[in-house]
C-alpha positions as CSV (number, residue, x, y, z in Angstrom):
1,M,-18.7,-5.0,12.7
2,I,-15.2,-5.4,13.2
3,E,-13.5,-5.6,16.3
4,K,-10.2,-4.4,17.4
5,T,-8.8,-6.8,20.3
6,K,-7.3,-4.5,23.3
7,S,-4.2,-6.9,24.1
8,P,-2.0,-9.5,21.5
9,P,-3.0,-13.1,21.8
10,S,-1.6,-14.9,24.5
11,N,0.3,-16.8,22.5
12,L,2.1,-14.3,20.4
13,P,6.5,-13.6,22.1
14,H,6.4,-10.9,24.3
15,A,9.5,-9.0,22.5
16,T,8.2,-6.4,19.6
17,P,8.9,-7.6,16.5
18,Q,10.8,-4.6,16.1
19,A,13.4,-5.6,19.0
20,R,14.3,-8.2,17.6
21,T,14.3,-7.9,13.7
22,Q,15.4,-3.9,13.7
23,M,12.4,-3.7,11.3
24,T,10.9,-0.3,11.9
25,V,7.2,0.2,10.2
26,D,9.2,3.0,7.4
27,N,11.9,0.0,7.2
28,L,9.0,-2.3,6.2
29,A,7.0,-0.1,3.9
30,I,10.5,1.5,2.1
31,V,10.7,-2.5,1.3
32,F,7.2,-3.7,0.6
33,C,6.8,-0.3,-1.3
34,P,8.2,-1.5,-4.7
35,N,6.7,-5.0,-4.7
36,L,2.7,-4.2,-3.5
37,L,3.0,-0.8,-6.0
38,R,4.5,0.3,-9.4
39,C,4.8,3.7,-11.5
40,T,3.9,2.8,-14.7
41,S,5.7,5.7,-15.8
42,D,9.2,5.3,-17.5
43,D,10.1,9.0,-16.1
44,P,12.4,8.9,-13.8
45,T,11.2,12.1,-12.4
46,V,7.8,10.5,-12.2
47,V,8.5,7.9,-10.4
48,M,10.7,9.8,-7.9
49,R,7.8,12.1,-6.7
50,N,5.6,9.0,-6.8
51,A,7.7,8.1,-4.1
52,N,7.2,9.2,-1.2
53,R,3.7,8.6,-1.7
54,E,3.5,5.2,-1.7
55,F,5.7,5.3,0.7
56,K,3.7,6.8,3.1
57,Y,0.7,5.1,1.4
58,V,2.3,1.1,2.6
59,K,3.3,2.7,5.7
60,E,-0.5,3.3,6.4
61,L,-1.6,0.4,5.3
62,I,1.2,-1.6,7.9
63,L,0.2,0.4,10.5
64,A,-3.7,-0.8,10.0
65,A,-2.8,-3.9,9.9
66,D,-3.6,-4.7,12.9
67,F,-7.5,-3.0,12.8
68,L,-8.2,-5.0,9.5
69,R,-7.0,-8.7,10.3
């Protein structure tokens, strides 16, 4: 069974990554999404329609990363 820690390890800096890099979860998802998921269609309409779903999926993966490790 995976247990989620209640506090971050003490050896990590206390500043949040967002404060240092200005990268919110949304920004990270936008950057990582094209590298993690690729639409196989050549139709730009299909690619754009799927882009929002892909973004939401990657965002959820990032948000769940702490729980998944």
